[in-house]
N, C-alpha and C positions, 0 to 999 in steps of 0.2 A: 218811689215812695222812700224819704229818709226812713234811717232805723231809730228807734228810742234807746238810748243806752240805758234808760232807767225803766224798761218795761217790766213787769212782774212776772218770774220763772215761777212754775208749778215746783213742790217739792217732791210729787211723785205724780205719775200717770200710770193708770192700772188699765188693763185692757181684756175685755173678755167678748169676743164676737164681733160683733156692731155696738157694744157697750162702752164706754169709755168712764172712768172716774178719775178725776182731776182733783189732786190733795196740793191746797193753798195755804201759804201764812197770812194770815188775817192780823195785821198789825194795829194792837188797842194800846189806849192809856195803862190798862193792866198787864202787856204784855202780847205774847204771839201767841195764839188760837188758831187753830186750824180749820181750813173751811174746804167742804167738798163739795164739788159741781160734777154734774151727771149728764153727759148728753150720747144719743144716737145715732147713728151714721145710715144714710139709707142713700139710695140710687134711682133715680127716675129719668125719664128722658133727656132732660138737661144736665145731667152727670149727677156728682156725689155732693150731699149736703149734711149739716147737722141739724139736728131739733133737741129740746127738753122736752118735749112730749114723747111717752111712753105707753104702751099697750099691758093689757095683762102678762100676755108672754114674756114681756121683758122683766117682770117682778123677780123672779127667781134668780136673773142674772146682776139685778141691780143688789137684791141682796147678797149674794156674794161676792161682790166688787165692796159693797158696804163692810162686809166682815173684813176683808183684806186692807182695807182701808183704815179699819179699826188696830187692825194689827200693826202695820205701817206706824202707826201716830204713837202706841204705847208704846213699840220699839225705839222710837225717837225720843219720848217724854217718861223713862220708868218711873212708876210710883212709888 
């Protein structure tokens, strides 16, 4: 499969356990704004997969990653 030269790259990827937060630069008419996506990696009989579905036990990890993402964004754009 050919590589796409203009494939967007994340600004930062944060991981805690099996949960990942990825910070993207979202280009708009008013400037660049961060966008954060979360995913959880799990393994089944067919191998490793990612999902955007989370259980109650994942919420503290998502909260911690959200805080880390906010701190990273603030450090990039001091107000």
